[in-house]
Structure formats: structure tokens, C-alpha cells
Jmol script that loads the backbone (N, CA, C; Angstrom):
load data "model"
ATOM      1  N   PRO A   1       0.265  -5.886  -9.070  1.00  0.00           N
ATOM      2  CA  PRO A   1      -0.901  -5.947  -9.785  1.00  0.00           C
ATOM      3  C   PRO A   1      -1.665  -7.279  -8.837  1.00  0.00           C
ATOM      4  N   ILE A   2      -3.052  -7.205  -9.324  1.00  0.00           N
ATOM      5  CA  ILE A   2      -3.583  -8.499  -8.902  1.00  0.00           C
ATOM      6  C   ILE A   2      -3.608  -9.102 -10.191  1.00  0.00           C
ATOM      7  N   HIS A   3      -3.378 -10.710  -9.454  1.00  0.00           N
ATOM      8  CA  HIS A   3      -2.848 -12.232 -10.047  1.00  0.00           C
ATOM      9  C   HIS A   3      -4.350 -12.240 -11.045  1.00  0.00           C
ATOM     10  N   PRO A   4      -4.896 -12.326 -12.300  1.00  0.00           N
ATOM     11  CA  PRO A   4      -6.308 -12.755 -12.943  1.00  0.00           C
ATOM     12  C   PRO A   4      -7.018 -13.578 -12.309  1.00  0.00           C
ATOM     13  N   ARG A   5      -6.644 -14.683 -11.090  1.00  0.00           N
ATOM     14  CA  ARG A   5      -7.448 -15.277 -10.405  1.00  0.00           C
ATOM     15  C   ARG A   5      -7.930 -15.098  -9.355  1.00  0.00           C
ATOM     16  N   LEU A   6      -7.238 -13.943  -9.048  1.00  0.00           N
ATOM     17  CA  LEU A   6      -7.801 -12.744  -7.411  1.00  0.00           C
ATOM     18  C   LEU A   6      -8.947 -12.248  -7.774  1.00  0.00           C
ATOM     19  N   ARG A   7      -8.765 -11.675  -9.023  1.00  0.00           N
ATOM     20  CA  ARG A   7      -9.522 -10.599  -9.609  1.00  0.00           C
ATOM     21  C   ARG A   7     -10.811 -10.073  -8.852  1.00  0.00           C
ATOM     22  N   ASN A   8     -11.472 -11.199  -8.712  1.00  0.00           N
ATOM     23  CA  ASN A   8     -13.016 -11.041  -8.365  1.00  0.00           C
ATOM     24  C   ASN A   8     -12.834 -11.197  -6.662  1.00  0.00           C
ATOM     25  N   ASN A   9     -11.924 -11.231  -6.205  1.00  0.00           N
ATOM     26  CA  ASN A   9     -11.720 -11.507  -4.643  1.00  0.00           C
ATOM     27  C   ASN A   9     -11.688 -10.339  -4.076  1.00  0.00           C
ATOM     28  N   ARG A  10     -12.570  -9.576  -3.073  1.00  0.00           N
ATOM     29  CA  ARG A  10     -12.533  -8.293  -2.487  1.00  0.00           C
ATOM     30  C   ARG A  10     -11.639  -7.878  -1.613  1.00  0.00           C
ATOM     31  N   GLU A  11     -11.162  -9.043  -0.371  1.00  0.00           N
ATOM     32  CA  GLU A  11      -9.933  -9.099   0.248  1.00  0.00           C
ATOM     33  C   GLU A  11      -9.025  -8.360  -0.645  1.00  0.00           C
ATOM     34  N   VAL A  12      -8.833  -9.099  -1.416  1.00  0.00           N
ATOM     35  CA  VAL A  12      -7.007  -9.141  -2.405  1.00  0.00           C
ATOM     36  C   VAL A  12      -7.177  -7.437  -3.060  1.00  0.00           C
ATOM     37  N   HIS A  13      -8.225  -7.098  -3.174  1.00  0.00           N
ATOM     38  CA  HIS A  13      -8.450  -5.425  -3.541  1.00  0.00           C
ATOM     39  C   HIS A  13      -8.503  -4.868  -2.556  1.00  0.00           C
ATOM     40  N   LEU A  14      -8.951  -4.598  -1.428  1.00  0.00           N
ATOM     41  CA  LEU A  14      -8.759  -4.138  -0.616  1.00  0.00           C
ATOM     42  C   LEU A  14      -7.317  -4.018   0.191  1.00  0.00           C
ATOM     43  N   ASP A  15      -6.544  -5.051   0.186  1.00  0.00           N
ATOM     44  CA  ASP A  15      -5.439  -5.406   0.875  1.00  0.00           C
ATOM     45  C   ASP A  15      -4.698  -4.620  -0.254  1.00  0.00           C
ATOM     46  N   TYR A  16      -5.066  -4.379  -1.495  1.00  0.00           N
ATOM     47  CA  TYR A  16      -4.122  -4.197  -2.339  1.00  0.00           C
ATOM     48  C   TYR A  16      -4.082  -2.181  -2.297  1.00  0.00           C
ATOM     49  N   LEU A  17      -5.573  -1.749  -2.193  1.00  0.00           N
ATOM     50  CA  LEU A  17      -5.348  -0.356  -1.358  1.00  0.00           C
ATOM     51  C   LEU A  17      -5.100   0.148  -1.063  1.00  0.00           C
ATOM     52  N   LYS A  18      -5.084  -1.001   0.071  1.00  0.00           N
ATOM     53  CA  LYS A  18      -4.136  -0.654   1.815  1.00  0.00           C
ATOM     54  C   LYS A  18      -2.529  -0.436   1.713  1.00  0.00           C
ATOM     55  N   HIS A  19      -2.035  -1.461   0.811  1.00  0.00           N
ATOM     56  CA  HIS A  19      -0.669  -1.365   0.896  1.00  0.00           C
ATOM     57  C   HIS A  19      -0.378  -0.254  -0.604  1.00  0.00           C
ATOM     58  N   LEU A  20      -1.426   0.336  -1.356  1.00  0.00           N
ATOM     59  CA  LEU A  20      -1.088   1.451  -2.410  1.00  0.00           C
ATOM     60  C   LEU A  20      -1.087   2.662  -1.254  1.00  0.00           C
ATOM     61  N   LYS A  21      -1.807   2.483  -0.466  1.00  0.00           N
ATOM     62  CA  LYS A  21      -2.022   3.721   0.158  1.00  0.00           C
ATOM     63  C   LYS A  21      -0.970   4.322   0.958  1.00  0.00           C
ATOM     64  N   GLU A  22      -0.180   3.072   1.735  1.00  0.00           N
ATOM     65  CA  GLU A  22       1.233   3.212   2.458  1.00  0.00           C
ATOM     66  C   GLU A  22       2.309   3.688   1.068  1.00  0.00           C
ATOM     67  N   SER A  23       1.989   3.233   0.174  1.00  0.00           N
ATOM     68  CA  SER A  23       3.336   3.447  -0.560  1.00  0.00           C
ATOM     69  C   SER A  23       3.103   5.144  -1.339  1.00  0.00           C
ATOM     70  N   VAL A  24       1.808   5.667  -1.296  1.00  0.00           N
ATOM     71  CA  VAL A  24       1.556   7.094  -1.659  1.00  0.00           C
ATOM     72  C   VAL A  24       2.353   7.797  -0.373  1.00  0.00           C
ATOM     73  N   GLU A  25       1.635   7.411   0.887  1.00  0.00           N
ATOM     74  CA  GLU A  25       2.269   8.153   2.024  1.00  0.00           C
ATOM     75  C   GLU A  25       3.792   8.382   1.974  1.00  0.00           C
ATOM     76  N   THR A  26       4.593   7.464   1.847  1.00  0.00           N
ATOM     77  CA  THR A  26       5.976   7.134   1.976  1.00  0.00           C
ATOM     78  C   THR A  26       6.542   8.249   0.914  1.00  0.00           C
ATOM     79  N   LEU A  27       5.903   8.190  -0.561  1.00  0.00           N
ATOM     80  CA  LEU A  27       6.205   8.840  -1.514  1.00  0.00           C
ATOM     81  C   LEU A  27       5.690  10.336  -1.004  1.00  0.00           C
ATOM     82  N   ARG A  28       4.686  10.651  -0.764  1.00  0.00           N
ATOM     83  CA  ARG A  28       4.712  12.075   0.280  1.00  0.00           C
ATOM     84  C   ARG A  28       5.490  12.512   0.859  1.00  0.00           C
ATOM     85  N   GLU A  29       5.684  11.447   1.911  1.00  0.00           N
ATOM     86  CA  GLU A  29       6.842  12.147   2.830  1.00  0.00           C
ATOM     87  C   GLU A  29       8.134  12.520   2.402  1.00  0.00           C
ATOM     88  N   ILE A  30       8.351  11.773   1.430  1.00  0.00           N
ATOM     89  CA  ILE A  30       9.828  11.746   0.586  1.00  0.00           C
ATOM     90  C   ILE A  30       9.521  13.232   0.090  1.00  0.00           C
ATOM     91  N   VAL A  31       8.718  13.799  -0.865  1.00  0.00           N
ATOM     92  CA  VAL A  31       8.276  14.792  -1.704  1.00  0.00           C
ATOM     93  C   VAL A  31       8.572  15.855  -0.607  1.00  0.00           C
ATOM     94  N   GLU A  32       7.713  16.055   0.220  1.00  0.00           N
ATOM     95  CA  GLU A  32       7.444  17.310   1.355  1.00  0.00           C
ATOM     96  C   GLU A  32       8.903  17.263   2.202  1.00  0.00           C
ATOM     97  N   GLU A  33       9.630  16.536   2.215  1.00  0.00           N
ATOM     98  CA  GLU A  33      11.429  16.417   3.105  1.00  0.00           C
ATOM     99  C   GLU A  33      11.742  17.253   1.718  1.00  0.00           C
ATOM    100  N   ALA A  34      12.005  16.638   0.178  1.00  0.00           N
ATOM    101  CA  ALA A  34      12.413  17.379  -0.363  1.00  0.00           C
ATOM    102  C   ALA A  34      12.183  18.963  -0.797  1.00  0.00           C
ATOM    103  N   LYS A  35      10.774  18.785  -0.609  1.00  0.00           N
ATOM    104  CA  LYS A  35      10.141  20.849  -0.765  1.00  0.00           C
ATOM    105  C   LYS A  35      10.902  21.469   0.163  1.00  0.00           C
ATOM    106  N   VAL A  36      11.005  20.590   1.573  1.00  0.00           N
ATOM    107  CA  VAL A  36      11.499  21.702   2.606  1.00  0.00           C
ATOM    108  C   VAL A  36      12.790  22.214   2.269  1.00  0.00           C
ATOM    109  N   GLU A  37      14.078  21.298   1.700  1.00  0.00           N
ATOM    110  CA  GLU A  37      15.208  21.871   1.328  1.00  0.00           C
ATOM    111  C   GLU A  37      14.999  22.687  -0.056  1.00  0.00           C
ATOM    112  N   ARG A  38      14.239  22.384  -1.074  1.00  0.00           N
ATOM    113  CA  ARG A  38      14.087  23.294  -2.372  1.00  0.00           C
ATOM    114  C   ARG A  38      12.434  23.831  -2.399  1.00  0.00           C
ATOM    115  N   PRO A  39      12.116  24.650  -1.582  1.00  0.00           N
ATOM    116  CA  PRO A  39      11.062  25.307  -1.905  1.00  0.00           C
ATOM    117  C   PRO A  39      10.582  25.798  -2.838  1.00  0.00           C
ATOM    118  N   LEU A  40      11.600  26.235  -4.061  1.00  0.00           N
ATOM    119  CA  LEU A  40      11.218  26.791  -5.114  1.00  0.00           C
ATOM    120  C   LEU A  40      11.116  26.534  -6.391  1.00  0.00           C
ATOM    121  N   ASP A  41      11.238  24.848  -5.998  1.00  0.00           N
ATOM    122  CA  ASP A  41      11.210  23.759  -7.363  1.00  0.00           C
ATOM    123  C   ASP A  41       9.991  23.587  -7.425  1.00  0.00           C
ATOM    124  N   ARG A  42       9.355  23.940  -8.675  1.00  0.00           N
ATOM    125  CA  ARG A  42       7.711  23.840  -9.226  1.00  0.00           C
ATOM    126  C   ARG A  42       7.606  22.408  -9.448  1.00  0.00           C
ATOM    127  N   SER A  43       8.658  21.727  -9.748  1.00  0.00           N
ATOM    128  CA  SER A  43       8.208  19.929 -10.079  1.00  0.00           C
ATOM    129  C   SER A  43       7.678  19.190  -8.544  1.00  0.00           C
ATOM    130  N   LEU A  44       8.896  19.936  -7.469  1.00  0.00           N
ATOM    131  CA  LEU A  44       8.142  19.389  -6.178  1.00  0.00           C
ATOM    132  C   LEU A  44       7.106  19.867  -5.854  1.00  0.00           C
ATOM    133  N   ALA A  45       6.706  21.441  -6.182  1.00  0.00           N
ATOM    134  CA  ALA A  45       5.408  21.369  -5.717  1.00  0.00           C
ATOM    135  C   ALA A  45       4.109  20.914  -6.381  1.00  0.00           C
ATOM    136  N   SER A  46       4.426  20.482  -7.572  1.00  0.00           N
ATOM    137  CA  SER A  46       3.789  19.734  -8.936  1.00  0.00           C
ATOM    138  C   SER A  46       3.374  18.019  -7.957  1.00  0.00           C
ATOM    139  N   ALA A  47       4.722  17.622  -7.577  1.00  0.00           N
ATOM    140  CA  ALA A  47       4.346  16.263  -6.908  1.00  0.00           C
ATOM    141  C   ALA A  47       3.848  16.456  -5.388  1.00  0.00           C
ATOM    142  N   CYS A  48       4.033  17.033  -4.754  1.00  0.00           N
ATOM    143  CA  CYS A  48       3.920  17.209  -3.774  1.00  0.00           C
ATOM    144  C   CYS A  48       1.699  17.191  -3.416  1.00  0.00           C
ATOM    145  N   LEU A  49       1.126  17.939  -4.278  1.00  0.00           N
ATOM    146  CA  LEU A  49      -0.306  18.322  -4.630  1.00  0.00           C
ATOM    147  C   LEU A  49      -0.584  16.585  -5.591  1.00  0.00           C
ATOM    148  N   TYR A  50       0.011  16.488  -6.570  1.00  0.00           N
ATOM    149  CA  TYR A  50      -0.127  15.205  -7.005  1.00  0.00           C
ATOM    150  C   TYR A  50      -0.463  13.814  -6.027  1.00  0.00           C
ATOM    151  N   THR A  51       0.790  13.589  -4.926  1.00  0.00           N
ATOM    152  CA  THR A  51       0.513  12.739  -4.002  1.00  0.00           C
ATOM    153  C   THR A  51      -0.277  12.785  -2.729  1.00  0.00           C
ATOM    154  N   LYS A  52      -0.931  14.342  -2.768  1.00  0.00           N
ATOM    155  CA  LYS A  52      -1.844  14.993  -1.460  1.00  0.00           C
ATOM    156  C   LYS A  52      -3.145  14.336  -2.248  1.00  0.00           C
ATOM    157  N   HIS A  53      -3.453  14.326  -3.507  1.00  0.00           N
ATOM    158  CA  HIS A  53      -4.782  14.269  -4.260  1.00  0.00           C
ATOM    159  C   HIS A  53      -4.557  12.807  -4.494  1.00  0.00           C
ATOM    160  N   SER A  54      -3.981  12.251  -4.432  1.00  0.00           N
ATOM    161  CA  SER A  54      -3.691  10.697  -4.457  1.00  0.00           C
ATOM    162  C   SER A  54      -4.282   9.690  -3.217  1.00  0.00           C
ATOM    163  N   GLN A  55      -3.162  10.467  -2.041  1.00  0.00           N
ATOM    164  CA  GLN A  55      -3.722   9.843  -0.921  1.00  0.00           C
ATOM    165  C   GLN A  55      -5.234  10.271  -0.445  1.00  0.00           C
ATOM    166  N   GLU A  56      -5.763  11.284  -0.773  1.00  0.00           N
ATOM    167  CA  GLU A  56      -6.990  11.854  -0.688  1.00  0.00           C
ATOM    168  C   GLU A  56      -8.042  10.516  -1.252  1.00  0.00           C
ATOM    169  N   LEU A  57      -7.816  10.291  -2.361  1.00  0.00           N
ATOM    170  CA  LEU A  57      -8.430   9.634  -3.424  1.00  0.00           C
ATOM    171  C   LEU A  57      -8.215   8.007  -2.954  1.00  0.00           C
ATOM    172  N   LEU A  58      -7.324   7.922  -2.278  1.00  0.00           N
ATOM    173  CA  LEU A  58      -7.249   6.314  -1.927  1.00  0.00           C
ATOM    174  C   LEU A  58      -8.225   6.264  -0.688  1.00  0.00           C
ATOM    175  N   GLU A  59      -8.174   7.147   0.528  1.00  0.00           N
ATOM    176  CA  GLU A  59      -8.519   7.104   1.386  1.00  0.00           C
ATOM    177  C   GLU A  59     -10.271   7.232   1.287  1.00  0.00           C
ATOM    178  N   TYR A  60     -10.410   8.226   0.335  1.00  0.00           N
ATOM    179  CA  TYR A  60     -12.092   8.041  -0.056  1.00  0.00           C
ATOM    180  C   TYR A  60     -12.884   6.778  -0.902  1.00  0.00           C
ATOM    181  N   VAL A  61     -11.730   6.025  -1.341  1.00  0.00           N
ATOM    182  CA  VAL A  61     -11.968   4.446  -2.079  1.00  0.00           C
ATOM    183  C   VAL A  61     -12.352   3.519  -0.935  1.00  0.00           C
ATOM    184  N   ILE A  62     -11.221   3.779   0.036  1.00  0.00           N
ATOM    185  CA  ILE A  62     -11.270   2.613   0.892  1.00  0.00           C
ATOM    186  C   ILE A  62     -12.266   3.078   1.966  1.00  0.00           C
ATOM    187  N   GLY A  63     -12.805   3.953   2.060  1.00  0.00           N
ATOM    188  CA  GLY A  63     -13.662   4.480   3.302  1.00  0.00           C
ATOM    189  C   GLY A  63     -15.391   4.308   3.017  1.00  0.00           C
ATOM    190  N   THR A  64     -15.282   4.242   1.670  1.00  0.00           N
ATOM    191  CA  THR A  64     -16.599   4.031   0.642  1.00  0.00           C
ATOM    192  C   THR A  64     -17.210   2.399   0.360  1.00  0.00           C
ATOM    193  N   CYS A  65     -16.320   1.889   0.595  1.00  0.00           N
ATOM    194  CA  CYS A  65     -16.150   0.060   0.061  1.00  0.00           C
ATOM    195  C   CYS A  65     -17.375  -0.060   0.957  1.00  0.00           C
ATOM    196  N   PRO A  66     -18.208  -1.256   0.800  1.00  0.00           N
ATOM    197  CA  PRO A  66     -19.031  -1.522   1.584  1.00  0.00           C
ATOM    198  C   PRO A  66     -18.548  -2.227   2.610  1.00  0.00           C
ATOM    199  N   LYS A  67     -19.550  -2.158   3.757  1.00  0.00           N
ATOM    200  CA  LYS A  67     -19.154  -2.523   5.055  1.00  0.00           C
ATOM    201  C   LYS A  67     -18.532  -4.011   5.078  1.00  0.00           C
ATOM    202  N   ASP A  68     -19.208  -5.078   4.448  1.00  0.00           N
ATOM    203  CA  ASP A  68     -18.736  -6.234   4.295  1.00  0.00           C
ATOM    204  C   ASP A  68     -17.461  -6.575   3.346  1.00  0.00           C
ATOM    205  N   PHE A  69     -17.151  -5.558   2.845  1.00  0.00           N
ATOM    206  CA  PHE A  69     -15.875  -5.376   1.973  1.00  0.00           C
ATOM    207  C   PHE A  69     -14.914  -5.220   2.917  1.00  0.00           C
ATOM    208  N   ASN A  70     -14.647  -4.299   3.816  1.00  0.00           N
ATOM    209  CA  ASN A  70     -13.630  -4.187   5.327  1.00  0.00           C
ATOM    210  C   ASN A  70     -13.427  -5.370   6.236  1.00  0.00           C
ATOM    211  N   LYS A  71     -14.466  -6.434   5.663  1.00  0.00           N
ATOM    212  CA  LYS A  71     -13.987  -7.582   7.188  1.00  0.00           C
ATOM    213  C   LYS A  71     -12.837  -8.297   7.033  1.00  0.00           C
TER     214      LYS A  71
END
end "model"
wireframe off; spacefill off
backbone 0.3
color backbone group
């Protein structure tokens, strides 16, 4: 979570999004490895799809930030 004092700081928000993206990528790798071992597990299939969508959403959000936001 972002400290209340820093909520209006764009750089802090971008750093948070990038960290969240890395965490989702790690989670997705773990889920995909588990899916290889248990391909018929529907929970893993759902988790795989969820992490994929989360990753795509974060990439979109980071990619659509205003140019001065990414400095």
C-alpha cells in the first residue's frame, strides 16, 4: 500500500505498479509450473487465466501512463 502522504506522488504510483507487475509475473510463473504437473486441475487453470489477465492489465496501465509520468 502507498502511504497516505505519498498518494499524490506519480513516481510512487508508477514504482508501485512496476513492483506489482513483477509480483504478478512471479505468481504466474509459479502457477504455470504447477499447471504442468497437474494439467487437469481446474483451479490452476483459473489461476493461470487470472494471472494472465492481471499481467495484461498492469502492462496496459503502465503503458498508458502520461509520458511525464514515466520519467
